[in-house]
C-alpha positions as CSV (number, residue, x, y, z in Angstrom):
1,X,0.0,0.0,-0.2
2,X,1.1,3.4,-0.8
3,X,0.3,5.8,2.2
4,X,0.3,10.1,2.0
5,X,0.4,11.2,5.1
6,X,-0.7,14.8,5.2
7,X,0.8,17.2,8.4
8,X,3.3,14.2,8.1
9,X,6.4,15.5,10.0
10,X,4.0,16.8,12.9
11,X,3.2,15.1,16.3
12,X,0.6,12.9,15.3
13,X,1.4,12.8,11.5
14,X,5.0,11.7,12.3
15,X,3.6,9.2,15.0
16,X,1.2,7.6,12.4
17,X,3.9,7.6,9.5
18,X,6.8,5.9,11.9
19,X,4.4,3.3,13.8
20,X,2.5,2.1,10.3
21,X,6.4,2.1,8.8
22,X,7.6,0.0,11.6
23,X,4.4,-2.4,11.6
24,X,4.3,-3.0,7.5
25,X,7.8,-2.3,6.6
26,X,6.8,-2.9,2.7
27,X,4.6,-0.2,2.7
28,X,5.6,3.1,1.0
29,X,4.9,5.9,3.1
30,X,5.2,9.7,2.6
31,X,5.3,12.4,5.0
32,X,3.9,15.8,3.4
33,X,4.6,18.6,5.6
34,X,5.5,22.7,5.3
35,X,7.3,22.4,8.5
36,X,5.3,25.5,9.8
37,X,5.4,24.2,13.5
38,X,8.5,24.9,15.3
39,X,10.1,21.7,16.3
40,X,8.3,19.6,13.7
41,X,12.2,19.7,11.7
42,X,13.1,17.6,14.6
43,X,11.0,14.5,13.6
44,X,12.7,14.5,9.8
45,X,15.6,12.1,11.4
46,X,13.5,9.9,12.4
47,X,11.2,9.6,9.3
48,X,14.5,9.2,7.0
49,X,16.3,6.3,9.7
50,X,12.6,4.7,8.9
51,X,12.7,4.9,5.4
52,X,9.7,7.1,5.5
53,X,10.0,9.4,2.0
54,X,9.6,13.3,2.6
55,X,7.9,16.1,0.9
56,X,8.3,20.0,2.0
57,X,5.3,21.2,0.7
58,X,2.1,23.0,1.7
59,X,-1.4,21.8,1.4
60,X,-2.5,25.2,0.7
61,X,-0.7,25.1,-2.9
62,X,-2.4,22.6,-5.3
63,X,0.9,22.4,-7.1
64,X,2.6,21.2,-4.2
65,X,0.4,18.1,-3.9
66,X,0.2,17.5,-7.7
67,X,4.1,17.0,-6.9
68,X,3.7,14.1,-4.6
69,X,3.6,10.3,-5.7
70,X,0.6,8.6,-6.4
71,X,-1.1,7.2,-3.6
72,X,-3.6,4.5,-2.6
73,X,-4.5,6.4,0.8
74,X,-4.7,9.8,2.2
75,X,-4.4,10.3,6.0
76,X,-5.2,13.9,6.4
77,X,-3.1,14.7,9.6
78,X,-2.7,18.5,9.0
79,X,-4.3,21.3,10.4
80,X,-3.6,24.8,12.3
81,X,-4.4,23.0,15.7
82,X,-4.9,26.0,17.7
83,X,-8.5,26.6,19.0
84,X,-7.5,30.4,19.4
85,X,-6.5,30.6,15.6
86,X,-8.2,33.9,14.1
87,X,-10.0,34.8,17.4
88,X,-8.2,38.0,18.0
89,X,-6.8,38.9,14.6
90,X,-7.8,37.9,11.1
91,X,-8.9,34.4,10.9
92,X,-7.7,34.1,7.2
93,X,-4.8,31.8,7.7
94,X,-7.2,29.3,9.9
95,X,-9.3,29.1,7.2
96,X,-6.6,28.9,4.0
97,X,-5.0,26.1,5.9
98,X,-7.7,24.2,7.5
99,X,-10.4,24.3,4.8
100,X,-9.1,25.1,1.4
101,X,-5.8,23.1,2.0
102,X,-8.3,20.2,2.9
103,X,-10.7,20.6,-0.2
104,X,-6.8,20.2,-2.2
105,X,-6.4,17.6,-0.3
106,X,-9.8,15.6,-1.6
107,X,-9.0,16.7,-5.1
108,X,-5.7,14.6,-4.8
109,X,-7.7,11.7,-3.4
110,X,-9.8,11.9,-6.5
111,X,-6.9,12.5,-8.8
112,X,-5.4,9.0,-7.7
113,X,-8.6,7.3,-6.7
114,X,-7.6,7.2,-3.1
115,X,-9.4,6.4,0.0
116,X,-9.1,9.2,2.8
117,X,-9.1,9.2,6.6
118,X,-9.5,12.2,7.9
119,X,-8.5,13.6,11.6
120,X,-11.2,15.7,12.5
121,X,-11.6,17.7,16.2
122,X,-13.8,17.6,19.4
123,X,-13.9,21.4,18.6
124,X,-16.8,20.8,15.8
125,X,-18.7,20.8,18.8
126,X,-21.0,24.2,19.8
127,X,-19.1,26.1,22.8
128,X,-22.2,27.3,24.1
129,X,-24.2,23.9,24.3
130,X,-21.5,22.1,26.6
131,X,-20.5,25.5,28.3
132,X,-24.5,25.4,29.5
133,X,-24.3,21.9,30.8
134,X,-25.0,21.5,34.5
135,X,-22.1,20.7,36.2
136,X,-20.7,19.7,39.7
137,X,-17.6,20.9,41.1
138,X,-15.6,18.5,43.2
139,X,-12.4,19.0,45.1
140,X,-10.3,18.7,42.4
141,X,-12.3,19.2,38.9
142,X,-15.2,20.1,37.2
143,X,-17.6,17.0,36.3
144,X,-20.8,16.9,34.2
145,X,-23.7,16.2,36.7
146,X,-25.9,13.1,36.0
147,X,-29.0,14.6,34.8
148,X,-28.9,16.9,31.8
149,X,-31.2,18.8,29.3
150,X,-29.2,18.7,26.3
151,X,-29.3,15.5,24.3
152,X,-25.2,14.5,23.8
153,X,-24.5,15.3,26.9
154,X,-24.4,12.6,29.8
155,X,-22.1,12.2,32.9
156,X,-19.8,10.2,30.8
157,X,-19.1,12.9,27.9
158,X,-20.1,14.5,24.5
159,X,-21.8,12.0,22.1
160,X,-22.1,12.0,18.1
161,X,-25.6,13.0,19.1
162,X,-25.1,16.6,20.6
163,X,-26.7,19.2,18.1
164,X,-24.2,21.1,16.0
165,X,-26.3,24.1,16.1
166,X,-23.9,27.1,17.5
167,X,-20.0,28.8,17.6
168,X,-17.5,26.5,17.8
169,X,-14.5,28.6,17.1
170,X,-12.9,29.4,13.4
171,X,-11.0,26.0,13.8
172,X,-13.8,24.2,14.9
173,X,-15.8,25.3,12.0
174,X,-13.5,24.7,9.2
175,X,-13.1,20.9,10.5
176,X,-16.7,21.2,10.6
177,X,-16.7,22.3,7.1
178,X,-14.2,20.1,6.1
179,X,-16.5,17.1,7.0
180,X,-19.2,18.1,5.1
181,X,-17.4,18.8,1.9
182,X,-16.1,14.6,2.2
183,X,-19.9,14.3,2.4
184,X,-20.5,15.8,-1.0
185,X,-17.2,14.2,-2.5
186,X,-18.4,11.0,-1.4
187,X,-22.7,12.1,-2.7
188,X,-20.8,13.0,-5.6
189,X,-17.4,11.3,-6.4
190,X,-18.1,7.8,-4.2
191,X,-14.6,8.8,-2.2
192,X,-14.2,6.0,0.4
193,X,-13.2,7.8,3.7
194,X,-13.3,7.4,7.6
195,X,-13.7,10.9,9.8
196,X,-12.8,10.9,13.6
197,X,-13.7,13.2,15.7
198,X,-10.4,13.4,18.4
199,X,-10.3,15.5,21.7
200,X,-6.9,16.0,23.5
201,X,-4.2,13.8,22.0
202,X,-1.0,13.9,24.2
203,X,2.5,12.0,24.0
204,X,5.8,11.8,23.2
205,X,7.0,14.0,20.2
206,X,4.2,16.9,20.7
207,X,5.6,20.1,21.0
208,X,3.2,21.5,23.7
209,X,2.0,25.5,23.9
210,X,-0.4,27.1,26.1
211,X,-3.2,27.1,23.0
212,X,-2.5,23.5,21.8
213,X,-0.5,20.5,23.6
214,X,-1.3,21.5,27.4
215,X,-0.3,17.9,28.5
216,X,3.6,18.1,27.1
217,X,3.8,21.8,28.5
218,X,2.5,20.9,32.0
219,X,5.2,18.1,31.7
220,X,7.7,20.2,30.4
221,X,7.3,23.5,33.1
222,X,7.7,20.5,35.7
223,X,11.2,19.1,34.2
224,X,12.7,22.5,33.9
225,X,11.2,23.8,37.3
226,X,9.5,27.0,35.0
227,X,6.2,28.5,36.0
228,X,2.5,27.6,35.3
229,X,-0.9,29.4,35.0
230,X,-4.4,28.3,36.0
231,X,-6.4,30.0,33.7
232,X,-10.4,31.0,33.7
233,X,-13.1,29.1,35.8
234,X,-11.5,31.2,39.1
235,X,-7.9,30.4,38.1
236,X,-8.4,27.3,40.5
237,X,-7.0,24.4,37.8
238,X,-10.2,22.5,38.1
239,X,-10.7,22.4,34.2
240,X,-11.3,18.9,32.9
241,X,-10.2,17.2,29.4
242,X,-10.2,13.6,28.9
243,X,-6.7,12.6,27.3
244,X,-5.7,9.9,24.6
245,X,-2.5,8.7,23.9
246,X,-1.2,9.0,20.6
247,X,-0.2,4.8,20.1
248,X,-4.1,4.2,20.7
249,X,-4.8,7.0,18.4
250,X,-2.4,5.4,15.7
251,X,-4.0,1.6,16.8
252,X,-7.2,3.4,15.8
253,X,-5.7,4.4,12.3
254,X,-4.7,1.3,11.9
255,X,-7.9,-0.1,11.6
256,X,-9.3,2.4,9.5
257,X,-6.5,2.4,7.1
258,X,-7.4,-2.1,6.7
259,X,-10.4,-2.1,7.4
260,X,-12.2,0.7,5.7
261,X,-16.2,-0.8,5.4
262,X,-16.5,-0.8,9.4
263,X,-15.7,3.1,9.2
264,X,-16.7,4.4,5.7
265,X,-19.4,6.8,6.0
266,X,-19.3,7.3,9.5
267,X,-18.6,10.0,11.8
268,X,-17.2,8.8,15.8
269,X,-15.7,10.7,18.8
270,X,-12.8,8.9,19.8
271,X,-11.1,10.2,23.3
272,X,-9.7,9.2,26.5
273,X,-13.4,9.1,27.7
274,X,-13.7,9.9,31.7
275,X,-11.8,7.1,32.7
276,X,-8.2,8.6,31.0
277,X,-9.4,12.5,32.0
278,X,-8.1,14.7,34.6
279,X,-8.0,18.3,35.7
280,X,-5.3,21.0,35.3
281,X,-5.0,20.6,38.9
282,X,-4.9,16.6,39.0
283,X,-1.9,16.9,35.7
284,X,0.1,19.3,38.5
285,X,-0.4,16.8,41.1
286,X,0.8,13.8,39.0
287,X,3.8,15.9,37.5
288,X,5.0,16.7,41.0
289,X,4.8,12.9,41.8
290,X,7.1,12.2,38.9
291,X,9.6,14.4,39.1
292,X,9.6,15.9,42.5
293,X,9.5,18.9,41.4
294,X,6.8,21.9,42.6
295,X,6.6,24.9,40.3
296,X,5.0,28.5,41.0
297,X,1.0,28.3,39.5
298,X,-0.2,31.5,39.2
299,X,-4.3,31.8,39.1
300,X,-5.7,33.7,36.4
301,X,-9.7,34.2,36.8
302,X,-10.4,35.4,33.4
303,X,-11.7,32.8,30.8
304,X,-10.1,32.9,27.5
305,X,-12.3,33.2,24.6
306,X,-13.5,29.5,23.2
307,X,-12.5,27.8,26.4
308,X,-14.4,25.0,27.9
309,X,-14.7,23.8,31.4
310,X,-15.0,20.3,30.6
311,X,-14.7,18.4,27.5
312,X,-14.8,14.5,28.5
313,X,-15.6,12.4,24.7
314,X,-18.3,9.9,25.3
315,X,-16.6,6.5,22.9
316,X,-20.0,4.4,23.2
317,X,-20.5,4.7,19.7
318,X,-16.9,3.9,18.6
319,X,-16.8,0.8,21.2
320,X,-19.7,-0.6,20.0
321,X,-19.2,-0.3,16.5
322,X,-15.9,-1.6,16.6
323,X,-14.2,-2.9,19.8
324,X,-12.0,0.3,19.8
325,X,-11.2,1.6,23.4
326,X,-8.3,3.6,24.6
327,X,-5.9,1.7,26.3
328,X,-3.4,3.8,27.9
329,X,-4.1,6.0,31.1
330,X,-3.1,10.1,31.7
331,X,-0.2,8.0,34.3
332,X,1.1,6.5,31.2
333,X,1.0,9.2,28.6
334,X,2.4,11.7,31.4
335,X,5.3,9.3,32.4
336,X,6.0,8.8,28.3
337,X,6.2,12.3,27.7
338,X,8.7,12.8,31.0
339,X,11.1,9.7,29.4
340,X,10.9,11.5,25.9
341,X,12.0,14.7,27.5
342,X,14.5,13.5,29.4
343,X,16.3,11.5,26.7
344,X,15.9,14.2,24.6
345,X,16.5,17.4,26.8
346,X,18.9,19.3,24.8
347,X,17.4,19.4,21.7
348,X,14.1,20.3,22.9
349,X,15.2,23.2,25.9
350,X,14.9,25.7,23.6
351,X,11.4,24.5,22.4
352,X,9.6,23.2,25.3
353,X,11.6,25.6,28.0
354,X,10.0,28.8,27.3
């Protein structure tokens, strides 16, 4: 099989390339990336060592995609991943990259009669519907209440049945728009595809920042003894996310690559779920336990635009239909990140110790 992975030098994309190539060494795998995200260049030697082809290209330029070799399947993992993108300034970049760029990718699939595996996001769900959900405040976290008025929200998280009516951020809007275009390509061009709305993904190789990659950011700040902030919701660090280990994501992508009939035409949520979730305060305690370091954490009570008090993935549908479920705990995620930072301290320091 010939596979093209867009965003192939990024955290998720490079992990997909490397793990699939290790498992299927006879496959021809090509990583396509513009290297815009700082730190993605650090993944190039590993790609080269595993004999993953690399193309320095930009999905916003159709000519770059036309220069790529023929492929049987595209894993569309490229994106401007920050939910804050475009909220404080011109949103043109996130729209051009995540929507127009994705459409260029879909056209490339048509050109090669290739299947598509599309990585979408939990951020397609409207902010107000999640923020208005009934919740309770526990000692170290917020939690969804057992009784909810909104269909698609439960104590265990957000399901695919939550209404999509409402604002969600420019990032979320571009990914949802791409999903809609995929449906058009499927209906009129018979493009085979799989769509998955992933929540927070974390693990070794992620260049964490405040607005994207917070798990790695938390680990790195504790490793180098740098300060952090609890931003929003009273500044107590009780906001919660479920966390999916990158290895669990790749296991799912592997199945979508090799069992297309199970996933074709369906949209699934996939994340760590309630069992593999943590608040910022809980992540702090875990980092302290692993490193023995305590760092100053400053409270900022003002909540950022487009932030969420709680996001948990309800994996019920994908587990029932396919049997996939997350396997690696938050403790394993954090331990793997710390091992990665420790093993690559010198080259990561300038990027993560900011």
